[in-house]
C-alpha positions in Angstrom: 6.2 -5.3 36.5 5.0 -8.9 35.9 2.4 -9.5 33.2 -0.6 -11.9 33.4 -0.4 -14.4 30.6 -3.6 -16.4 31.4 -6.1 -13.9 30.0 -9.6 -15.3 30.0 -8.8 -18.4 32.1 -11.9 -18.0 34.2 -14.3 -17.0 31.4 -13.5 -19.7 28.9 -13.1 -17.1 26.2 -10.1 -17.1 23.9 -9.0 -13.6 24.8 -5.6 -13.9 23.2 -7.3 -15.0 19.9 -9.8 -12.2 20.1 -7.0 -9.6 20.7 -4.9 -11.1 17.9 -7.9 -10.9 15.6 -8.6 -7.3 16.5 -5.0 -6.4 15.9 -5.1 -8.0 12.5 -8.3 -6.2 11.7 -6.6 -2.9 12.6 -3.8 -3.6 10.1 -6.2 -4.1 7.1 -6.7 -0.4 6.5 -3.0 0.3 6.8 -2.3 -2.5 4.2 -4.8 -1.0 1.8 -3.2 2.4 2.2 0.2 0.9 1.6 -1.1 -0.9 -1.5 -2.8 2.3 -2.8 0.4 4.3 -2.3 2.4 1.7 -4.2 -0.1 1.8 -7.1 0.0 5.6 -7.2 3.9 5.5 -7.2 3.8 3.0 -10.1 1.4 5.2 -12.1 3.5 8.3 -11.5 6.6 6.4 -12.6 4.9 5.3 -15.8 3.6 8.9 -16.4 7.2 10.2 -16.0 8.5 7.7 -18.6 5.8 8.6 -21.1 6.2 12.4 -20.5 10.0 12.1 -21.0 9.5 10.1 -24.2 7.7 12.9 -26.0 10.7 15.1 -26.7 12.4 12.1 -28.3 9.4 11.4 -30.5 9.1 15.1 -31.5 12.8 15.2 -32.6 12.2 12.1 -34.8 9.1 13.6 -36.4 9.8 15.1 -39.9 9.2 18.8 -40.0 6.1 19.7 -42.0 6.3 22.4 -44.7 4.5 25.6 -43.8 
């Protein structure tokens, strides 16, 4: 089925520009979600490193007399 590539030719509107702008605007929330997910993954990774470091620190700590 052939497509019409001269959108807006009679109206003088930049239909392709408008559609492109709308598509870019739709991507913004997706990009924010992707950025947020990356930030959360980084925080979880740091948390894991810190959590796994505590047993090592506890072994190095001198035992206190009771």
